[in-house]
N, C-alpha and C positions, 0 to 999 in steps of 0.2 A: 503493500499500500504506500510505503514511502516514496517508491519510484513513481507511482501514479500520481501522488500528490505533487511531487516536483514537476512532472510534466504538465500537469493541470495548471500549475502556477505559471510556467513558461508560456503555455498556450494562452492563458488569460492575459498575460502581459502583452503578447503579440496582438491579440484581438483588440485590446484597449488602445494600443498604439495605432492600429489601423483606423479605428474610429476617430481618434483624436488627432491623427496625423503628426504625431510627435516622435515617432521612432527615428532615431539617428543611426544610419547604416554605417558600418565600419569602412575604413578606407578600401577602395577597390570593390565594394559591394554596391549594388543598386539600392535605391531607396525602397523601402518595403515595410512591412510584409505585403505581398501581392495577393490579389483575389485568386482563388484556385478551387478545384474540386476536391482537394485534400489539404489537410493542415500539416505543415511541417515547420516546427519551430527552428529558427535560425541557429546554425552551429557556430559557436563562439570559439575563437582561437585558431582557426585554420590559417596557415601561412600562405604566402604568395605562391609557393611551389607545391602546394597541397596536391596529393594524389587522389584523383577520382578514377580508380582502375576497375577493370573488368577482365575476367578470364573467360573467353568465348572460344576455346580451342576446338570445339566440335563443328565450327562453322563451315569448313570445306566439305565435310561429309554431309552436313544438312543441306547445303546447296546442291550437292550431287544427288540428293534424294528429292530434289524439287522444291524444297522449302524456300519461300520468298518472304521478304520483310517490307514493312511500310514505314514511312516517315510520320512525323507528328501531324501532318496534314491529311494522312490517309493514302498517299500515293506510294506505289511500289518504289523501293530504294535499296541502295547498298547498306548492309548492316553496319559496316565501319563508319559510313557517313552518318547514319542515324545515331549511332552512339556518340560520335564526336559532337554532333549538333546538340545532343542532350547534356554535354558537359563531361563525357568520359575522356580523360586525357592520357590515360596509360592502358596498354593491353598486356595482359599476362598470358603467356603461351607455354604449355607443357611440351616437353620433348622426351620421347621414348626412343631407346636405341634401335630396336627392330621389332616394332609392333605388328608382326605378321607371321604366318607359317614359315618355318625354316625352309621347307621345300618349295614354297610358292609365295613370293612376296606380294602377289596380287590379292591374297586372301588375308585381309587385315583383321586385327583383334578387336577393333571397334572403338568408340568414343572419340572419333576423329581420325584414328589411324595416324597419330601425329608423330612422325619421325622428324629428322633434322631438315629434310627437304620441305615437308609440309609446314613445319614450324617457321621456316624462312619465308615461305610464301605468305603466311599469316602476318609475319613481322613486316614484310614489305607493304602489305595493304594497310596495316595499321599506321605505319610511318607516313604513307601517302595521305591518310586521313588526319594527319597532324598529331598522332599519339606517339609517346615514347613506349618502349617495350621492356618488360620484365621477362627474362628467359628463365623457365622453371625446369631444371634438369631433374628427372626422377632417378636417372641412372639405373634403369630397369627397362624391360621390354614392354611393360604394361603398368597398371596402377601400382604405385608405391605409397604406402600409408602405414601407420603403427601396426606392427605384427606382420606386415607383408612388404618386406624390403628385399625382393628377390634380385639376385645378380642377373644382369644380362647374360643370355646363353653363351655369348662369345667370351665372357669373363669367368664362367663357372669353374673352370679347371686351373685358373691362374692362382699363383701364390699371392700373398698379401702385397708384397713389393711390386709384383707385376700388375696387380689390380690398381695400385696407387698410380703407377705409370699410365695404365690404360685409361683411367678416369681423367688424368691431366690431358692426355692426347685427344680423347673424345671431346672434352670441353673446349679446348683450344681450336680444334678443327671446325667444330660447329660454329663457334663465334666468328672465326675467320670467314666462314661461308656467309654468314649473316652480314658481316661488315662489308664484304664484297658486293653483296646484293643491295646495300644501302640501307639496311634496317638500323633504326635509331635505338640501340640498346642502351638503356639507362641503368639497369640493375640485373644481376644474375643470381639466381637462387641455386644454392648447392644442396640438392636433395629435397625431398618432399615429405613433410611431417615425420621428420626423423627423431621422434620424440624419446624413444627408448635407447638412444645411442646406437642406432642401426642405420646403415646405408649400403646400397649396392651389395647386399648379401653379407655384410660384415657386422658383427656385434662387438660391443665393448668399447668404452670411450677412448682408450689409447689408440686403437687401430682406426676407429671412426674419425677421430681428430685428425689423423694423417690423411684420410681421404678428403675431409673438409678442406684441409690446407692445400691439397693437390688441386682441388677445383678453384680455390681462391687464387693460387698462383697462376693458373691458366687464364683467369680473368685479367689479373694485373698485367701479365706478360703480353696478352693479345690486345686488350682494349685500353689499358692504362689505369691510372688511379681514379680518374673522374667517374668511372662506372662503379656503381656500388656493389658490393658483394653481401649477399644475404644468406641467412640460414633460417630454417622453417620448422616450427613445432606446433603442437596442439595440446588440447586439454588444459586450458588456463584455469579451469574451475577446480583443479585438484590442488589441494593445499601443498605449498612448497615446490610444486612441479617446476615452474619456470626458474625459480631461484636456484634449484639444484642443477638444471640444465645449463644456466648461464655460468654457474660456478664451475662445472665440469669443463666448459669451453675455455674459461679464463685460466684455469689451472694448467691447460695444455697449450696456451697462447695461440688458440685458433684465431686466424685472421679474417675478420668480417666487419661489416659496417652496420648492417640492419638486422635486427632480431624480428622475424616475421611470425605471426600467430594466426591460426585458424580460429574463427569465433562464430559459431552458429548458436543463436539464442535458444534453439530447442535443446541443446545439449551442454552448453559451455558456461553456465552460470550467468551472473548479472553483468551489465556493462560497468558497474562500479568496481567489481572485482577485476574485470579485464584492465581497467585503467590502473588499479593498484599493482597488479603483478608486472604489467609492462613498465610502469613507472619505476619499480624496483630495479628491473634490468637496465633501463635507460640511465638512471642516476648513479647506479652502483658501478657500472662498467663503461659509461660514457658511450652509449650506443643509441642509434636511432631505432625506432620501433614502428611497426605498421601491422595492419590485419591483411593477410594475404587472401583469405577466403571468408566470405560471409554470404548469407542469403536469408530469405523468409518466404513463406507461402502466401500467395494472394488468393488461393482457392484450395479446397480439398478435392476437387473434381479431377478425375483422371482424364488425360487428353488423347491418349494413343493406344489404349488397351494393355499397357504394361504398368504394373503397380507403382504408385508414387513412393518415393523414399520416405516422405513425411506424409502421413495420412491423418494425423490429428495434431492439434496444437494445444498446449497447456502452458500458457505463459502470459506475459504482459501485453502481447500484441494479438490482434484478431487475424484470421486467415482471410485477408481482404487487401485491396489496393492500399487503403489507408493504413492498415496494420503493417504491410510490407514497407511502405515509405517510412513509417516511424521507426521500424527495426533497423533499417539501413542508416537513418539519420542518427539514432542513438549510438550505433557503433562508431560512426564518424566522430561524434561528440566525445565518446569514450577515449578515442585515440588522441583527439585534440586536447584533451585534459591532461595528457602526460606532461610533465614538467619541462619547462625551458624550450618549448617548441620541438622536443625530440620525437613527438608523434607526428609522422609525416603523411598518413593517408590510409586508404582502404581499397580493397579489390572485391568486387562482387563476383561470385563464382557461377559461371555458366548462365548468364542472364538471358540467353537466346536459345537454350536447348528446348525448342518447342516441338510438338508432334510433327512427324512426317505424314501422318494421316490420322483420321478420327478413330475412336475406339471400335466402331462397327466394321472398319476396314482393317482389323488387326492382322489378318493373314497377309494382306498385301504389305502392311507395315513391316511384318517380319522379313519379307523378301528384301525390302529396302535396307533395314538394319543390317542384315547379313551381307548384302551386296556392297553397301557403301560404308559400313561402320558408323552409321548415324545413331545407333542406340548405345546403351551402356557397354555391352560386350557381345561379340559374335560367338558362335560355337567354336570357331577356330581358336579362340583364346583358351580352350581346353588344353592346348599344348603348353601354354604359359603356366596355368595353374597345376598341371600334372605333367611335368616334363618327362617323367618316366613312362607314363601311359600314352602320351601323345594324343594325336587327333587322326580320325579317319572318317571317310564318308559313311561307314557302317556303324559309327558310334551310337550306341543306345542312349537316348536322352536320359534314361534312369541312371546312367553312369557318369553324366556330366558333373564336373567339379564345381560349377558355379551357376548362378541364376542369370542366364543370358537373356537379352531382349532389348527393349527400347529405352526411352528416356524416363527415368524416375524422377526427373527434375522439372518437368514441364509445368507443374503447378507452382514452381518457385521462380520461373522466368520473369523478366520485366517486360515481357511481351505476351499478349493473348495467344491462344492456341493458333490463331490464323496469321501470326506475325505482326499484328498491330500493336504499337507501343502502348503500354499502360501508363497512366499518369505517374505511377511510382517511379518510372524511368527519369522523371524530371526532378527527382529528389536532389540531385547534384546541383541543379540550378536553384531550386527552392532553398537549399541549405545555406546559400549565400545571403538571401534576403529574408527568408522565412515566408510562409504562405498561410493563408487563412481561408477555410471553407465554411459554408453555412452549416449550422448544427443540424445534422440529419442522422438517423440511425445508420451505423456502419455495420456492426455485427454483435451477435449475442453468443456468449461462449456456450459450448456444448459439452457438458460434463460426460466423462468416460468413467465407468466403474467396472471393476472386475471382482467377482466374488466366487467362492467355492459353493457348490450346490449344498443347500441347507443353511448357509449363512444369511443373515438379514441383509436386505437391500436398503441402504440408508442414502437417499437422495440429498443433495445439498439444499440448504434453505435459501441460499442466494446464488446468483450468477453474475458474471461480469458482462456489462453492456457498454460497447464503445460507440463513439460518435465521430462524424467526419470532421469535427473541430478539434480532434486529437484527444479529447477527454475520455475517461473510462470511469464507471461507477458500478458499485454493487447494488443489485436490485433483488428484493425478495421475490421468490417464485412460488406459484401454486401449481403442483403437479396434477394434471387432469386425469392421468391413467393410474390405476392402482398397482402397486408393486405386488399385491396379492395374486395378480394375474400372471406373475412370473413363476412358472413351475417347470423345473427340470433344466438341464444344461442347454444352453443356446445363447443367442444374441437377441436382445430386445431393445426397442425404441420407445422411450417414455416421453410423452408430450407435456408441455407445461406453458404457463403464461407468467411473464413478470409482472410486477406491480404497475408497470407503465403500459402493460398491455402488449408487450412484445413476445412473440412465439419463441419457445426454447424447446430443445430436444436433448435428452440424455440417452446415452447408449450404455446398456447394462449387459455385460458378458458374464454368463454363469458357467463355471467350469466344473466338470465331473472330476472329483478327486481320484477316482479309480483309474482315470485316463492318464494321470501323470506318468512321465517316463523316467529314464535313468537319470540320477543326478550326476552331473558332469563335474561338480566341484570336488576337489580333493581335500580331505580332512575338513569337511564342511562344518563340523561342530568343535574343531580345535581339540579333539580328543587325543590326537597323536602328536601333540606338541605344536611348535610354531610353523615348521615347514609344511607346505610351500608358501605360506603367507608371508608377506612383508608389510612393513608399516613405516610411517613417518609422522612426526609431530610429538606431542607430549601427552601424558595423562592416561595412557592405555596400556594394557597388558594382554598379549595374545596368549591363549591357553592358560587362563587363569582359573582357579578352583572356585571363584566367587560367582554366585548367581547364575548357574547354568539353566538354560531352558529344558534341556534334556541331556542325559549323560552326566559327566562329572566336570566339564570344563566349558569356558566361554571366552570371548574377548571382552574384558571388563574395563570400564573407564571411570576415572574420578580425578579431579584436581581442585584444590582449594581456591585457585586463581583461574581467570579465564584461560581457555586452552582450546586447541584444535588438533585433530589427527586424521589420518587416513590409514586403512588397511586394504591390502590389495593381493590378488592372486591372478596370475597369467595362466590361462588354460590353453593347451595345445591339443591338436588332433581331434577337435570337436567336429563331429560329422556335420556337413552343410544342412542347413535348415533353420527354422524359426524357434527361439528359446525365450523363456521368461526367467528372470532372476528374482528370488524372494529371500527373505531372511526373517528372523524374529528378534525383537528388542524390547527391553523394558528399562525403567529407571525413573529418575525424578529430579526435582529442583532445577529444571531448565528454565532459562529466561525467555522473554517473549521474542527476542531477536536471534535466539539460537537456531542453528540450522543443522538438520540431519538428513541424510539421503544414502540410498544404495544405487549403484549404476553398473551397467555392463556396456562395454565398448567392443566393437568388431568392425574392422575396415574403417570407413568414414563415419559410421553410425554409432550413436550413444543413446541408450535409454536409461531413465532414472526414475526413482520414486522417493518422495519425501515422506518422512514420518515424524512423530513426536513421541515423547515419553511422558506418561502421566501417572506413575505410581509403581509401587512394589508388586512385581509379578502381574502387572497389567500389560500382558504381552501384546505388542503390536506386530502386524504382519505385512510390512511393505512388500509390494510386488510391482515389477516394471511391466510396461507394455512389451510385446514381442520384439526381439531384435533378430535380424537375418544374419546368420553366420555363413560366410562364403567358403570357397575351396581351401583357403589357407588354414581354416580350422582354429584360429586364434581368437580367444575372447578374454578380455581383461575385466575382472569383476572387482568392485571397490565398495567401501563404505567411507563416507566423508562426514565428519562431525565437527562443528564449531560451537563451543559451549561456554556458558558462564561459569564462573568459579562456584564450586559447590555442587554442580550438576553431576550425576552419577548414573551408572546403568551398565547394561551388558548387551552384547550382540551374539547371536547363536544361530545355528541350523541354517546356514546358507544353502541355497539350492538353485541350480541352473538345469532346467529340464525342457525337453522339446515340447513345443505346443502340440497338444493332441490333435490328430487329424480330425476333420469335421465328421461328425456322425451323419448317418443317412438322414436326409431331410425329412421333417415331419410330413405326414400325409394330411393335407388340408382339404382333400376332396369334399368330404362330408360337410365341413364348415363352409366352404364356398358355396355349395348347393343350398345350404340353409339360408345363407345370406342373400343369395339370388331369390330364393322364394319369399323371404321377408320383404325385400325391396320391391317385389312385384305385387304385394298385397294392396287392396283398396283400403287405404287407412280410414276412409270415411265410414266404413262399415263396422268399426270397432271402437270400444270405449277409450277415453283418454287414459284411464287408469291402467288398462292392460297394454296399451301402446307404450306408456312410459316404462313398463317392465321390459317390453320388446326392445325399446330404444337402448336401454341399459345393456341388454345382452348383445345388441349390435355394436355398441361401443367397445365392449370387450373383444368381440370377434374382430373388429377392425384393428384393435391393438395387436392381436395375435397375427393377423394376416399382413400387417404393415411392418412387423418386426423382420429383421433380416434373416434370422434363423431361429425360429421359436421351437421350444422343446415339444415333444409329442404330448406330454402331460398338459401343457398349456392349451394345445389345440383341443384335446379331448374335453377339458373342463369347459372351454367356450362352446363346444358342440352341445354338451349337456344343458348349459344355461340357456342357449338360444332355442333349443328344441322345446325345453320346458316353457319358455316364454310364448312360443308359437302355439303350443297346445293350450295354454291358459288364456288365449285371446278371447275376449268377451264381446259379442255383437252388440251394437247400439240398438235400442228399441226402435221398431218401425213407427214413425210418427203417425201413420195411418191406422195403427192398431188402436182398439178401444182402451180407454183408461181402466185400470183395475183397482184403484184405491181412491175413493172419494165418492160422495153422493152424486147422483145424476137425476135429471128430470126426464122421466120416460116420455113426457108429452113433447119435449123439445129435442130429444136425441133421436135422430133418424136411424141410427144404427142399433138402437136398443131393441133387443128381441121381444120385449113386452110392450112396446109402443102401441097405442091404440090402433086397431086396424083401419085402413083406408077403405074407400069404396072398392078399390080394385084388388083387395087382399085375397078375397075368396077365389079369384081367378087362378092363384097359384096352387090351389089344392090343399087340403088339410095336412098332407104328409110333409109339406114344406114349411109348415107353421110350427114354431116352437110349442112344446107341451102337448102335441097331438100324438097319435099312435104311430107316427112315422119312425120313431126311435132315434132320430138325429137331433132333436131339439134339446133345449135347456129347460130347467124348471122355472117357473115364473119367479121373478124377483119381487121383493117386497117394497122396493123403493129405497132401501137402506143398505149400503155396502160396508161390511165389516172390514176393518183393516187386515191386511194380509197376515201380519204377525199374530193378530188375535185368532184368526182362523187356524193358523198353523198350531197354536197352543192348544186350542180346543180339540182339534183333531188328534193331537198327540195325547192329550188327556183321555179322550175317548178310547184310543187304542190301548192305553194302559189299563183302563177299567175293564176292557174286553178281555185282555190277556189274563188279568187277575181272576176274572170270573171263570175263564177256562180252566186255570190251574186249580181253582177251588172244586169245580165240577169234576175234574180228573181225580182229585184226591178222594172224593166221595165214591 
């Protein structure tokens, strides 16, 4: 809430300045803020050489697949020019050594197939558009990131000394090629997300540092000292991570100018923490710092038939154009807040990785992804992920080592699915002046809950509602669907309305406990000592005998003064698939600002779950959303806690298990048929009371049928309720029927059977007249009608007397 309050204050000040015309723009900035469709508070502290960068390395493959882009006026245009016109002044381009089959260079691994030649082509076009270029060497044949720093195949059999030489030569040769082509190289990155002291298939800081220095020397020798040398790391949210990395580099005298960080607000903590950890590196070691990768989703809709990497958001920003712009702006401000101007800019990762075709054309899309490398990975990259098994035309998809396919990033692009720029692309322009939009609804957060079957479903009492003026507020919510309708494992959608009348939806996933698989965590309850867990910080003890949840040991924590710590385990050889991390914790005396979470990281993705502690043996069960584990099989699990003095507790029973395969879908045939029958009824024929019961049953049926994957028990219960409501329908009385309760006047009621006969009455014959010997008439009325209840009571009393008489007679 503190972050939201600060942003609201900034936005309010911008709005007031717009109304009063009193805002004074900094030197070099236009007067503002400006009117716009989104609100972006001005970023304070950007220098004249500030980097508004973007990494759009997939561009050539996208163009080869027929993707086109449009400019801000809607006309078809070159992507480089569109970005430059929007204020992007740097291009980051990745370089892979040989991103293709060894036996056939025409079969690329995907994601742009960016080797040195294609990187040079991108660099030339960026330079022509007025951008400077950051060259990002992965020193691998395909994706390099934490846990996956595979050596290029040409370097696999080299000794360490030979690998150092090969890295120097490859770096120098590529840069010479770019320089000869006229690329304006302004910065060179030595390795990609080399967080764990790994690069080019080498582990350990001593040897890694020698490889870093080899790349640095190649840059200095080829392009001179004016071109900046950068190193790149990730996971700034981990306590002490960057301080440790920077210290390792300093102790080995690694030559670099810029410390680069990835920062994705989905996974990497708060902007304030980012500023703090970057400021420590910058001021302690006299370095410049920047964010090399960031992004945010503007929608959760899939655009190409390949699942999105980010499918839900739980953070300070909405999945909207407004939320996306604010997320980018806040990262810019976080870097600009680093002391003494040492924060130099940001790069947006793949802002133009839009679909090559719509989801309904997914088969055609697959052909383009495979042919052009315009998706995340082609099946040819099996050779990269499994060099011993290789790739063949006959490869069974069940044996693939990775999840191949399209763009998992299309919902995080700064362009719509058709290549039209979103207004969030103008964030670089708006950040200079500020912009203000009318206050309109932007988005309502959609809670996501996951519970074990049998556990209560507790929906939140409030949700976050964001507006296009950049403000966000908590609003109370009334849930319209009953959680009692959630029966059995499945996925359910619960509708609600906020106090301001905005629709909200919660998704509840109920898991079957019996479907949980093998726990991949080694020593999950610390019963076997410390290994293979590691930790950093203060106030914790791994494999303590204090307060275990089960067994005899736990990871216990306590300190009389404020403290923070992390514990971590790196899992290897985890089979590819989707997994959830969970743990249990208890404790007490935590402060309101204390933070506790568990997380799992694999590849570029991280999932986390926050938790609290509220008492002795009040065990909490945090659990993350699923994370996809790729072919490398590496998963890092962690717990990060930042606590007030006096806070205490224990962590135990960590578990990383595969997400159970979806059960057979529930059979909704009977329910659909009943709903169809109910909707076809003539509602005018039934009483309001019985229709109200029917409508309630229909609401429950709609809840079940609208849920993504309802359990069979939920379906069956809805069938029973709806069938009962249909059976209980009561018909309205026919307004033409005679009244049955109340006095009537036979002389004036033409329908009364004892009304005085008319002159024509005898014409009908005596058999048609009531009271005659025809047998179909009624007895003559007396002119007084007894109330129905009275008649019923008298009949009942008569029957009782008759029965009693018969019993007496029988006894005699």
